[in-house]
PyMOL CGO cylinders between C-alpha atoms (Angstrom):
from pymol import cmd
from pymol.cgo import CYLINDER

trace = [
    CYLINDER, -87.24, -15.75, 43.47, -88.37, -19.22, 42.80, 0.3, 1, 1, 1, 1, 1, 1,
    CYLINDER, -88.37, -19.22, 42.80, -86.46, -22.28, 41.53, 0.3, 1, 1, 1, 1, 1, 1,
    CYLINDER, -86.46, -22.28, 41.53, -87.50, -22.13, 38.48, 0.3, 1, 1, 1, 1, 1, 1,
    CYLINDER, -87.50, -22.13, 38.48, -86.52, -18.26, 38.29, 0.3, 1, 1, 1, 1, 1, 1,
    CYLINDER, -86.52, -18.26, 38.29, -82.86, -19.00, 39.33, 0.3, 1, 1, 1, 1, 1, 1,
    CYLINDER, -82.86, -19.00, 39.33, -80.10, -18.55, 37.19, 0.3, 1, 1, 1, 1, 1, 1,
    CYLINDER, -80.10, -18.55, 37.19, -76.44, -19.29, 38.42, 0.3, 1, 1, 1, 1, 1, 1,
    CYLINDER, -76.44, -19.29, 38.42, -75.33, -15.73, 37.55, 0.3, 1, 1, 1, 1, 1, 1,
    CYLINDER, -75.33, -15.73, 37.55, -78.13, -14.47, 39.90, 0.3, 1, 1, 1, 1, 1, 1,
    CYLINDER, -78.13, -14.47, 39.90, -76.46, -16.08, 42.63, 0.3, 1, 1, 1, 1, 1, 1,
    CYLINDER, -76.46, -16.08, 42.63, -73.77, -13.44, 42.49, 0.3, 1, 1, 1, 1, 1, 1,
    CYLINDER, -73.77, -13.44, 42.49, -76.35, -11.10, 43.60, 0.3, 1, 1, 1, 1, 1, 1,
    CYLINDER, -76.35, -11.10, 43.60, -76.55, -12.73, 46.98, 0.3, 1, 1, 1, 1, 1, 1,
    CYLINDER, -76.55, -12.73, 46.98, -73.03, -11.72, 48.30, 0.3, 1, 1, 1, 1, 1, 1,
    CYLINDER, -73.03, -11.72, 48.30, -69.05, -11.77, 47.12, 0.3, 1, 1, 1, 1, 1, 1,
    CYLINDER, -69.05, -11.77, 47.12, -68.51, -15.30, 47.99, 0.3, 1, 1, 1, 1, 1, 1,
    CYLINDER, -68.51, -15.30, 47.99, -69.95, -18.73, 47.51, 0.3, 1, 1, 1, 1, 1, 1,
    CYLINDER, -69.95, -18.73, 47.51, -68.70, -21.26, 50.39, 0.3, 1, 1, 1, 1, 1, 1,
    CYLINDER, -68.70, -21.26, 50.39, -67.41, -24.92, 48.94, 0.3, 1, 1, 1, 1, 1, 1,
    CYLINDER, -67.41, -24.92, 48.94, -68.42, -27.21, 51.38, 0.3, 1, 1, 1, 1, 1, 1,
    CYLINDER, -68.42, -27.21, 51.38, -66.90, -30.27, 52.19, 0.3, 1, 1, 1, 1, 1, 1,
    CYLINDER, -66.90, -30.27, 52.19, -69.52, -32.30, 54.86, 0.3, 1, 1, 1, 1, 1, 1,
    CYLINDER, -69.52, -32.30, 54.86, -67.83, -35.13, 56.79, 0.3, 1, 1, 1, 1, 1, 1,
    CYLINDER, -67.83, -35.13, 56.79, -70.38, -35.88, 59.02, 0.3, 1, 1, 1, 1, 1, 1,
    CYLINDER, -70.38, -35.88, 59.02, -74.12, -35.78, 58.56, 0.3, 1, 1, 1, 1, 1, 1,
    CYLINDER, -74.12, -35.78, 58.56, -74.65, -34.24, 61.67, 0.3, 1, 1, 1, 1, 1, 1,
    CYLINDER, -74.65, -34.24, 61.67, -72.68, -31.28, 61.06, 0.3, 1, 1, 1, 1, 1, 1,
    CYLINDER, -72.68, -31.28, 61.06, -74.76, -30.42, 57.73, 0.3, 1, 1, 1, 1, 1, 1,
    CYLINDER, -74.76, -30.42, 57.73, -77.68, -28.36, 59.37, 0.3, 1, 1, 1, 1, 1, 1,
    CYLINDER, -77.68, -28.36, 59.37, -75.92, -26.26, 61.86, 0.3, 1, 1, 1, 1, 1, 1,
    CYLINDER, -75.92, -26.26, 61.86, -72.97, -25.65, 59.37, 0.3, 1, 1, 1, 1, 1, 1,
    CYLINDER, -72.97, -25.65, 59.37, -75.74, -24.18, 57.14, 0.3, 1, 1, 1, 1, 1, 1,
    CYLINDER, -75.74, -24.18, 57.14, -77.38, -22.33, 59.53, 0.3, 1, 1, 1, 1, 1, 1,
    CYLINDER, -77.38, -22.33, 59.53, -74.42, -20.70, 60.80, 0.3, 1, 1, 1, 1, 1, 1,
    CYLINDER, -74.42, -20.70, 60.80, -73.42, -19.63, 57.10, 0.3, 1, 1, 1, 1, 1, 1,
    CYLINDER, -73.42, -19.63, 57.10, -77.22, -17.99, 57.01, 0.3, 1, 1, 1, 1, 1, 1,
    CYLINDER, -77.22, -17.99, 57.01, -76.87, -16.29, 60.16, 0.3, 1, 1, 1, 1, 1, 1,
    CYLINDER, -76.87, -16.29, 60.16, -73.71, -14.31, 58.73, 0.3, 1, 1, 1, 1, 1, 1,
    CYLINDER, -73.71, -14.31, 58.73, -75.56, -13.44, 55.66, 0.3, 1, 1, 1, 1, 1, 1,
    CYLINDER, -75.56, -13.44, 55.66, -74.11, -16.10, 53.24, 0.3, 1, 1, 1, 1, 1, 1,
    CYLINDER, -74.11, -16.10, 53.24, -77.36, -18.13, 51.83, 0.3, 1, 1, 1, 1, 1, 1,
    CYLINDER, -77.36, -18.13, 51.83, -75.96, -19.90, 48.50, 0.3, 1, 1, 1, 1, 1, 1,
    CYLINDER, -75.96, -19.90, 48.50, -73.87, -22.80, 49.40, 0.3, 1, 1, 1, 1, 1, 1,
    CYLINDER, -73.87, -22.80, 49.40, -72.16, -25.47, 47.05, 0.3, 1, 1, 1, 1, 1, 1,
    CYLINDER, -72.16, -25.47, 47.05, -72.29, -28.67, 49.07, 0.3, 1, 1, 1, 1, 1, 1,
    CYLINDER, -72.29, -28.67, 49.07, -69.90, -30.75, 47.24, 0.3, 1, 1, 1, 1, 1, 1,
    CYLINDER, -69.90, -30.75, 47.24, -70.09, -34.31, 46.33, 0.3, 1, 1, 1, 1, 1, 1,
    CYLINDER, -70.09, -34.31, 46.33, -67.09, -35.85, 47.58, 0.3, 1, 1, 1, 1, 1, 1,
    CYLINDER, -67.09, -35.85, 47.58, -67.92, -37.63, 50.56, 0.3, 1, 1, 1, 1, 1, 1,
    CYLINDER, -67.92, -37.63, 50.56, -70.48, -40.16, 51.11, 0.3, 1, 1, 1, 1, 1, 1,
    CYLINDER, -70.48, -40.16, 51.11, -73.09, -38.18, 53.44, 0.3, 1, 1, 1, 1, 1, 1,
    CYLINDER, -73.09, -38.18, 53.44, -73.12, -35.31, 50.70, 0.3, 1, 1, 1, 1, 1, 1,
    CYLINDER, -73.12, -35.31, 50.70, -76.42, -36.21, 49.25, 0.3, 1, 1, 1, 1, 1, 1,
    CYLINDER, -76.42, -36.21, 49.25, -78.12, -36.48, 52.67, 0.3, 1, 1, 1, 1, 1, 1,
    CYLINDER, -78.12, -36.48, 52.67, -76.46, -33.24, 53.89, 0.3, 1, 1, 1, 1, 1, 1,
    CYLINDER, -76.46, -33.24, 53.89, -78.07, -31.50, 50.83, 0.3, 1, 1, 1, 1, 1, 1,
    CYLINDER, -78.07, -31.50, 50.83, -81.31, -32.64, 51.54, 0.3, 1, 1, 1, 1, 1, 1,
    CYLINDER, -81.31, -32.64, 51.54, -81.21, -32.09, 55.46, 0.3, 1, 1, 1, 1, 1, 1,
    CYLINDER, -81.21, -32.09, 55.46, -79.88, -28.54, 54.71, 0.3, 1, 1, 1, 1, 1, 1,
    CYLINDER, -79.88, -28.54, 54.71, -82.94, -27.62, 52.12, 0.3, 1, 1, 1, 1, 1, 1,
    CYLINDER, -82.94, -27.62, 52.12, -85.45, -29.16, 54.19, 0.3, 1, 1, 1, 1, 1, 1,
    CYLINDER, -85.45, -29.16, 54.19, -84.24, -27.64, 57.52, 0.3, 1, 1, 1, 1, 1, 1,
    CYLINDER, -84.24, -27.64, 57.52, -82.80, -24.43, 56.01, 0.3, 1, 1, 1, 1, 1, 1,
    CYLINDER, -82.80, -24.43, 56.01, -85.52, -22.87, 53.97, 0.3, 1, 1, 1, 1, 1, 1,
    CYLINDER, -85.52, -22.87, 53.97, -83.30, -19.35, 53.95, 0.3, 1, 1, 1, 1, 1, 1,
    CYLINDER, -83.30, -19.35, 53.95, -80.30, -21.50, 51.71, 0.3, 1, 1, 1, 1, 1, 1,
    CYLINDER, -80.30, -21.50, 51.71, -79.91, -21.98, 48.34, 0.3, 1, 1, 1, 1, 1, 1,
    CYLINDER, -79.91, -21.98, 48.34, -78.02, -25.24, 48.32, 0.3, 1, 1, 1, 1, 1, 1,
    CYLINDER, -78.02, -25.24, 48.32, -76.38, -26.23, 45.17, 0.3, 1, 1, 1, 1, 1, 1,
    CYLINDER, -76.38, -26.23, 45.17, -74.34, -29.50, 44.47, 0.3, 1, 1, 1, 1, 1, 1,
    CYLINDER, -74.34, -29.50, 44.47, -70.45, -28.99, 43.66, 0.3, 1, 1, 1, 1, 1, 1,
    CYLINDER, -70.45, -28.99, 43.66, -68.23, -31.31, 41.69, 0.3, 1, 1, 1, 1, 1, 1,
    CYLINDER, -68.23, -31.31, 41.69, -71.08, -32.74, 39.53, 0.3, 1, 1, 1, 1, 1, 1,
    CYLINDER, -71.08, -32.74, 39.53, -69.62, -35.06, 37.03, 0.3, 1, 1, 1, 1, 1, 1,
    CYLINDER, -69.62, -35.06, 37.03, -71.64, -37.03, 35.65, 0.3, 1, 1, 1, 1, 1, 1,
    CYLINDER, -71.64, -37.03, 35.65, -75.59, -37.59, 34.42, 0.3, 1, 1, 1, 1, 1, 1,
    CYLINDER, -75.59, -37.59, 34.42, -76.06, -39.79, 37.24, 0.3, 1, 1, 1, 1, 1, 1,
    CYLINDER, -76.06, -39.79, 37.24, -74.57, -36.88, 39.84, 0.3, 1, 1, 1, 1, 1, 1,
    CYLINDER, -74.57, -36.88, 39.84, -77.17, -34.32, 38.34, 0.3, 1, 1, 1, 1, 1, 1,
    CYLINDER, -77.17, -34.32, 38.34, -80.45, -36.93, 38.93, 0.3, 1, 1, 1, 1, 1, 1,
    CYLINDER, -80.45, -36.93, 38.93, -79.46, -37.56, 42.82, 0.3, 1, 1, 1, 1, 1, 1,
    CYLINDER, -79.46, -37.56, 42.82, -78.64, -33.74, 43.29, 0.3, 1, 1, 1, 1, 1, 1,
    CYLINDER, -78.64, -33.74, 43.29, -82.04, -32.64, 41.81, 0.3, 1, 1, 1, 1, 1, 1,
    CYLINDER, -82.04, -32.64, 41.81, -83.69, -35.57, 43.65, 0.3, 1, 1, 1, 1, 1, 1,
    CYLINDER, -83.69, -35.57, 43.65, -82.05, -33.94, 47.19, 0.3, 1, 1, 1, 1, 1, 1,
    CYLINDER, -82.05, -33.94, 47.19, -83.58, -30.76, 46.62, 0.3, 1, 1, 1, 1, 1, 1,
    CYLINDER, -83.58, -30.76, 46.62, -80.49, -28.87, 45.13, 0.3, 1, 1, 1, 1, 1, 1,
    CYLINDER, -80.49, -28.87, 45.13, -81.27, -25.96, 43.36, 0.3, 1, 1, 1, 1, 1, 1,
    CYLINDER, -81.27, -25.96, 43.36, -78.12, -25.63, 40.93, 0.3, 1, 1, 1, 1, 1, 1,
    CYLINDER, -78.12, -25.63, 40.93, -74.99, -27.33, 40.26, 0.3, 1, 1, 1, 1, 1, 1,
    CYLINDER, -74.99, -27.33, 40.26, -71.57, -26.65, 39.97, 0.3, 1, 1, 1, 1, 1, 1,
    CYLINDER, -71.57, -26.65, 39.97, -69.21, -28.76, 37.94, 0.3, 1, 1, 1, 1, 1, 1,
    CYLINDER, -69.21, -28.76, 37.94, -65.07, -28.84, 37.89, 0.3, 1, 1, 1, 1, 1, 1,
    CYLINDER, -65.07, -28.84, 37.89, -65.31, -29.12, 34.34, 0.3, 1, 1, 1, 1, 1, 1,
    CYLINDER, -65.31, -29.12, 34.34, -67.56, -28.86, 31.25, 0.3, 1, 1, 1, 1, 1, 1,
    CYLINDER, -67.56, -28.86, 31.25, -68.98, -31.96, 29.09, 0.3, 1, 1, 1, 1, 1, 1,
    CYLINDER, -68.98, -31.96, 29.09, -72.27, -31.52, 26.68, 0.3, 1, 1, 1, 1, 1, 1,
    CYLINDER, -72.27, -31.52, 26.68, -73.76, -34.84, 28.73, 0.3, 1, 1, 1, 1, 1, 1,
    CYLINDER, -73.76, -34.84, 28.73, -73.59, -33.12, 32.16, 0.3, 1, 1, 1, 1, 1, 1,
    CYLINDER, -73.59, -33.12, 32.16, -75.17, -29.92, 30.74, 0.3, 1, 1, 1, 1, 1, 1,
    CYLINDER, -75.17, -29.92, 30.74, -77.82, -31.97, 28.63, 0.3, 1, 1, 1, 1, 1, 1,
    CYLINDER, -77.82, -31.97, 28.63, -78.51, -33.66, 31.72, 0.3, 1, 1, 1, 1, 1, 1,
    CYLINDER, -78.51, -33.66, 31.72, -79.18, -30.39, 33.83, 0.3, 1, 1, 1, 1, 1, 1,
    CYLINDER, -79.18, -30.39, 33.83, -81.27, -28.96, 31.42, 0.3, 1, 1, 1, 1, 1, 1,
    CYLINDER, -81.27, -28.96, 31.42, -83.41, -31.85, 31.35, 0.3, 1, 1, 1, 1, 1, 1,
    CYLINDER, -83.41, -31.85, 31.35, -83.69, -31.97, 35.04, 0.3, 1, 1, 1, 1, 1, 1,
    CYLINDER, -83.69, -31.97, 35.04, -84.00, -28.03, 35.28, 0.3, 1, 1, 1, 1, 1, 1,
    CYLINDER, -84.00, -28.03, 35.28, -80.86, -27.77, 37.44, 0.3, 1, 1, 1, 1, 1, 1,
    CYLINDER, -80.86, -27.77, 37.44, -78.86, -24.35, 36.68, 0.3, 1, 1, 1, 1, 1, 1,
    CYLINDER, -78.86, -24.35, 36.68, -75.27, -25.14, 35.71, 0.3, 1, 1, 1, 1, 1, 1,
    CYLINDER, -75.27, -25.14, 35.71, -72.11, -23.33, 36.66, 0.3, 1, 1, 1, 1, 1, 1,
    CYLINDER, -72.11, -23.33, 36.66, -69.56, -24.90, 34.15, 0.3, 1, 1, 1, 1, 1, 1,
    CYLINDER, -69.56, -24.90, 34.15, -65.84, -25.46, 35.45, 0.3, 1, 1, 1, 1, 1, 1,
    CYLINDER, -65.84, -25.46, 35.45, -63.26, -24.31, 32.70, 0.3, 1, 1, 1, 1, 1, 1,
    CYLINDER, -63.26, -24.31, 32.70, -59.79, -23.60, 33.00, 0.3, 1, 1, 1, 1, 1, 1,
    CYLINDER, -59.79, -23.60, 33.00, -58.66, -22.72, 29.22, 0.3, 1, 1, 1, 1, 1, 1,
    CYLINDER, -58.66, -22.72, 29.22, -59.47, -20.67, 26.48, 0.3, 1, 1, 1, 1, 1, 1,
    CYLINDER, -59.47, -20.67, 26.48, -60.75, -23.60, 24.74, 0.3, 1, 1, 1, 1, 1, 1,
    CYLINDER, -60.75, -23.60, 24.74, -62.84, -25.05, 27.35, 0.3, 1, 1, 1, 1, 1, 1,
    CYLINDER, -62.84, -25.05, 27.35, -64.70, -21.39, 27.44, 0.3, 1, 1, 1, 1, 1, 1,
    CYLINDER, -64.70, -21.39, 27.44, -65.41, -21.63, 23.54, 0.3, 1, 1, 1, 1, 1, 1,
    CYLINDER, -65.41, -21.63, 23.54, -67.01, -25.32, 24.25, 0.3, 1, 1, 1, 1, 1, 1,
    CYLINDER, -67.01, -25.32, 24.25, -69.22, -23.80, 27.04, 0.3, 1, 1, 1, 1, 1, 1,
    CYLINDER, -69.22, -23.80, 27.04, -69.93, -20.84, 25.33, 0.3, 1, 1, 1, 1, 1, 1,
    CYLINDER, -69.93, -20.84, 25.33, -70.98, -23.25, 22.27, 0.3, 1, 1, 1, 1, 1, 1,
    CYLINDER, -70.98, -23.25, 22.27, -73.32, -24.85, 24.97, 0.3, 1, 1, 1, 1, 1, 1,
    CYLINDER, -73.32, -24.85, 24.97, -75.06, -21.99, 25.57, 0.3, 1, 1, 1, 1, 1, 1,
    CYLINDER, -75.06, -21.99, 25.57, -72.76, -20.55, 29.08, 0.3, 1, 1, 1, 1, 1, 1,
    CYLINDER, -72.76, -20.55, 29.08, -71.39, -17.59, 29.67, 0.3, 1, 1, 1, 1, 1, 1,
    CYLINDER, -71.39, -17.59, 29.67, -71.13, -17.66, 33.40, 0.3, 1, 1, 1, 1, 1, 1,
    CYLINDER, -71.13, -17.66, 33.40, -68.28, -20.33, 33.98, 0.3, 1, 1, 1, 1, 1, 1,
    CYLINDER, -68.28, -20.33, 33.98, -66.42, -21.32, 37.15, 0.3, 1, 1, 1, 1, 1, 1,
    CYLINDER, -66.42, -21.32, 37.15, -62.62, -21.04, 36.45, 0.3, 1, 1, 1, 1, 1, 1,
    CYLINDER, -62.62, -21.04, 36.45, -60.92, -23.92, 38.59, 0.3, 1, 1, 1, 1, 1, 1,
    CYLINDER, -60.92, -23.92, 38.59, -58.67, -24.74, 39.79, 0.3, 1, 1, 1, 1, 1, 1,
    CYLINDER, -58.67, -24.74, 39.79, -58.34, -20.90, 39.88, 0.3, 1, 1, 1, 1, 1, 1,
    CYLINDER, -58.34, -20.90, 39.88, -54.86, -20.06, 41.52, 0.3, 1, 1, 1, 1, 1, 1,
    CYLINDER, -54.86, -20.06, 41.52, -53.16, -23.25, 39.72, 0.3, 1, 1, 1, 1, 1, 1,
    CYLINDER, -53.16, -23.25, 39.72, -54.23, -22.23, 36.48, 0.3, 1, 1, 1, 1, 1, 1,
    CYLINDER, -54.23, -22.23, 36.48, -53.26, -18.27, 36.33, 0.3, 1, 1, 1, 1, 1, 1,
    CYLINDER, -53.26, -18.27, 36.33, -55.79, -16.50, 38.45, 0.3, 1, 1, 1, 1, 1, 1,
    CYLINDER, -55.79, -16.50, 38.45, -55.98, -12.87, 38.13, 0.3, 1, 1, 1, 1, 1, 1,
    CYLINDER, -55.98, -12.87, 38.13, -53.75, -12.92, 35.40, 0.3, 1, 1, 1, 1, 1, 1,
    CYLINDER, -53.75, -12.92, 35.40, -55.53, -15.44, 33.51, 0.3, 1, 1, 1, 1, 1, 1,
    CYLINDER, -55.53, -15.44, 33.51, -58.60, -13.89, 34.18, 0.3, 1, 1, 1, 1, 1, 1,
    CYLINDER, -58.60, -13.89, 34.18, -57.11, -10.47, 32.83, 0.3, 1, 1, 1, 1, 1, 1,
    CYLINDER, -57.11, -10.47, 32.83, -56.06, -12.50, 29.30, 0.3, 1, 1, 1, 1, 1, 1,
    CYLINDER, -56.06, -12.50, 29.30, -59.63, -14.05, 28.89, 0.3, 1, 1, 1, 1, 1, 1,
    CYLINDER, -59.63, -14.05, 28.89, -61.32, -10.68, 29.37, 0.3, 1, 1, 1, 1, 1, 1,
    CYLINDER, -61.32, -10.68, 29.37, -59.84, -9.75, 26.00, 0.3, 1, 1, 1, 1, 1, 1,
    CYLINDER, -59.84, -9.75, 26.00, -61.19, -12.33, 23.97, 0.3, 1, 1, 1, 1, 1, 1,
    CYLINDER, -61.19, -12.33, 23.97, -64.21, -13.43, 26.16, 0.3, 1, 1, 1, 1, 1, 1,
    CYLINDER, -64.21, -13.43, 26.16, -65.99, -9.52, 27.03, 0.3, 1, 1, 1, 1, 1, 1,
    CYLINDER, -65.99, -9.52, 27.03, -69.07, -11.27, 27.11, 0.3, 1, 1, 1, 1, 1, 1,
    CYLINDER, -69.07, -11.27, 27.11, -68.34, -14.37, 29.78, 0.3, 1, 1, 1, 1, 1, 1,
    CYLINDER, -68.34, -14.37, 29.78, -68.49, -13.50, 33.61, 0.3, 1, 1, 1, 1, 1, 1,
    CYLINDER, -68.49, -13.50, 33.61, -66.64, -15.91, 35.92, 0.3, 1, 1, 1, 1, 1, 1,
    CYLINDER, -66.64, -15.91, 35.92, -66.51, -17.33, 39.26, 0.3, 1, 1, 1, 1, 1, 1,
    CYLINDER, -66.51, -17.33, 39.26, -62.89, -18.36, 40.34, 0.3, 1, 1, 1, 1, 1, 1,
    CYLINDER, -62.89, -18.36, 40.34, -62.93, -21.38, 42.63, 0.3, 1, 1, 1, 1, 1, 1,
    CYLINDER, -62.93, -21.38, 42.63, -59.59, -22.95, 43.72, 0.3, 1, 1, 1, 1, 1, 1,
    CYLINDER, -59.59, -22.95, 43.72, -56.66, -21.83, 46.07, 0.3, 1, 1, 1, 1, 1, 1,
    CYLINDER, -56.66, -21.83, 46.07, -58.75, -18.08, 47.09, 0.3, 1, 1, 1, 1, 1, 1,
    CYLINDER, -58.75, -18.08, 47.09, -58.24, -16.86, 50.19, 0.3, 1, 1, 1, 1, 1, 1,
    CYLINDER, -58.24, -16.86, 50.19, -59.43, -14.15, 52.48, 0.3, 1, 1, 1, 1, 1, 1,
    CYLINDER, -59.43, -14.15, 52.48, -55.98, -11.84, 51.26, 0.3, 1, 1, 1, 1, 1, 1,
    CYLINDER, -55.98, -11.84, 51.26, -56.72, -12.55, 47.86, 0.3, 1, 1, 1, 1, 1, 1,
    CYLINDER, -56.72, -12.55, 47.86, -60.23, -12.76, 47.04, 0.3, 1, 1, 1, 1, 1, 1,
    CYLINDER, -60.23, -12.76, 47.04, -60.25, -8.83, 46.94, 0.3, 1, 1, 1, 1, 1, 1,
    CYLINDER, -60.25, -8.83, 46.94, -57.87, -8.68, 43.60, 0.3, 1, 1, 1, 1, 1, 1,
    CYLINDER, -57.87, -8.68, 43.60, -60.64, -11.26, 41.87, 0.3, 1, 1, 1, 1, 1, 1,
    CYLINDER, -60.64, -11.26, 41.87, -63.50, -9.34, 42.63, 0.3, 1, 1, 1, 1, 1, 1,
    CYLINDER, -63.50, -9.34, 42.63, -62.01, -6.25, 41.83, 0.3, 1, 1, 1, 1, 1, 1,
    CYLINDER, -62.01, -6.25, 41.83, -61.56, -7.56, 38.17, 0.3, 1, 1, 1, 1, 1, 1,
    CYLINDER, -61.56, -7.56, 38.17, -64.96, -6.74, 35.60, 0.3, 1, 1, 1, 1, 1, 1,
    CYLINDER, -64.96, -6.74, 35.60, -65.26, -10.18, 34.45, 0.3, 1, 1, 1, 1, 1, 1,
    CYLINDER, -65.26, -10.18, 34.45, -65.45, -11.86, 37.93, 0.3, 1, 1, 1, 1, 1, 1,
    CYLINDER, -65.45, -11.86, 37.93, -69.19, -12.02, 39.79, 0.3, 1, 1, 1, 1, 1, 1,
    CYLINDER, -69.19, -12.02, 39.79, -68.25, -13.75, 42.65, 0.3, 1, 1, 1, 1, 1, 1,
    CYLINDER, -68.25, -13.75, 42.65, -65.62, -16.23, 44.25, 0.3, 1, 1, 1, 1, 1, 1,
    CYLINDER, -65.62, -16.23, 44.25, -65.75, -19.54, 45.73, 0.3, 1, 1, 1, 1, 1, 1,
    CYLINDER, -65.75, -19.54, 45.73, -64.09, -20.20, 48.81, 0.3, 1, 1, 1, 1, 1, 1,
    CYLINDER, -64.09, -20.20, 48.81, -63.20, -23.00, 51.52, 0.3, 1, 1, 1, 1, 1, 1,
    CYLINDER, -63.20, -23.00, 51.52, -61.83, -20.65, 54.01, 0.3, 1, 1, 1, 1, 1, 1,
    CYLINDER, -61.83, -20.65, 54.01, -65.80, -19.88, 55.08, 0.3, 1, 1, 1, 1, 1, 1,
    CYLINDER, -65.80, -19.88, 55.08, -65.91, -23.47, 56.47, 0.3, 1, 1, 1, 1, 1, 1,
    CYLINDER, -65.91, -23.47, 56.47, -62.56, -24.46, 57.92, 0.3, 1, 1, 1, 1, 1, 1,
    CYLINDER, -62.56, -24.46, 57.92, -62.70, -28.08, 59.04, 0.3, 1, 1, 1, 1, 1, 1,
    CYLINDER, -62.70, -28.08, 59.04, -61.33, -27.60, 62.34, 0.3, 1, 1, 1, 1, 1, 1,
    CYLINDER, -61.33, -27.60, 62.34, -64.11, -25.17, 63.01, 0.3, 1, 1, 1, 1, 1, 1,
    CYLINDER, -64.11, -25.17, 63.01, -66.86, -28.09, 62.03, 0.3, 1, 1, 1, 1, 1, 1,
    CYLINDER, -66.86, -28.09, 62.03, -65.17, -30.45, 64.34, 0.3, 1, 1, 1, 1, 1, 1,
    CYLINDER, -65.17, -30.45, 64.34, -65.32, -28.41, 66.99, 0.3, 1, 1, 1, 1, 1, 1,
    CYLINDER, -65.32, -28.41, 66.99, -68.52, -27.10, 66.51, 0.3, 1, 1, 1, 1, 1, 1,
    CYLINDER, -68.52, -27.10, 66.51, -67.47, -23.87, 66.56, 0.3, 1, 1, 1, 1, 1, 1,
    CYLINDER, -67.47, -23.87, 66.56, -70.66, -22.22, 64.46, 0.3, 1, 1, 1, 1, 1, 1,
    CYLINDER, -70.66, -22.22, 64.46, -69.91, -18.79, 65.97, 0.3, 1, 1, 1, 1, 1, 1,
    CYLINDER, -69.91, -18.79, 65.97, -66.49, -18.80, 64.08, 0.3, 1, 1, 1, 1, 1, 1,
    CYLINDER, -66.49, -18.80, 64.08, -67.91, -19.83, 60.84, 0.3, 1, 1, 1, 1, 1, 1,
    CYLINDER, -67.91, -19.83, 60.84, -70.71, -17.14, 61.22, 0.3, 1, 1, 1, 1, 1, 1,
    CYLINDER, -70.71, -17.14, 61.22, -68.17, -14.65, 61.57, 0.3, 1, 1, 1, 1, 1, 1,
    CYLINDER, -68.17, -14.65, 61.57, -66.16, -15.80, 58.72, 0.3, 1, 1, 1, 1, 1, 1,
    CYLINDER, -66.16, -15.80, 58.72, -69.29, -15.44, 56.39, 0.3, 1, 1, 1, 1, 1, 1,
    CYLINDER, -69.29, -15.44, 56.39, -70.37, -11.84, 57.93, 0.3, 1, 1, 1, 1, 1, 1,
    CYLINDER, -70.37, -11.84, 57.93, -66.40, -10.76, 56.76, 0.3, 1, 1, 1, 1, 1, 1,
    CYLINDER, -66.40, -10.76, 56.76, -66.84, -12.48, 53.66, 0.3, 1, 1, 1, 1, 1, 1,
    CYLINDER, -66.84, -12.48, 53.66, -69.74, -10.58, 52.91, 0.3, 1, 1, 1, 1, 1, 1,
    CYLINDER, -69.74, -10.58, 52.91, -67.44, -7.24, 53.73, 0.3, 1, 1, 1, 1, 1, 1,
    CYLINDER, -67.44, -7.24, 53.73, -65.36, -7.97, 50.54, 0.3, 1, 1, 1, 1, 1, 1,
    CYLINDER, -65.36, -7.97, 50.54, -68.09, -6.70, 48.22, 0.3, 1, 1, 1, 1, 1, 1,
    CYLINDER, -68.09, -6.70, 48.22, -66.18, -4.80, 45.69, 0.3, 1, 1, 1, 1, 1, 1,
]
cmd.load_cgo(trace, "trace")
């Protein structure tokens, strides 16, 4: 699959969990990404939450070609431009705006937009999006909210992110309108700080076994 053929929904074909990655040190980026790929996790969402995030995305895209690198925490048109320039192949946002969606289309960057209410789902649908990130999933209602949204929105699929754990992920993944989960537990900060890449590879393998 080439970059031009990539869609956000196709990301779910690579496994049940997309890691939500916060990189504090640039030196950790490539070994962290390689550890995840070695564990079978290829789709990597690197969040724009640290000063080294863009450089980390660029380094991973260059050094770990098996990885499908995406930029998380897209909030502005400028974020979209720099993420594309860094080599990202998709984007994830905590919310939805028309300006952000237009920028992603202009840049050819598939977007997984965030929603947390029925009104926001409708706004994203009006913008042409039917695969959405529910965020912050646990805080806004989790499994019960997703079950409720399934009634009025049978044509919408979700990637719940925020507060999900290895213990609760199966409850989300068994829902018919959930295609994949986002999770930060694959890259615990203490493991990254210690360079314990074997632990991260193990967590990635365990996440791959969560398929419904």
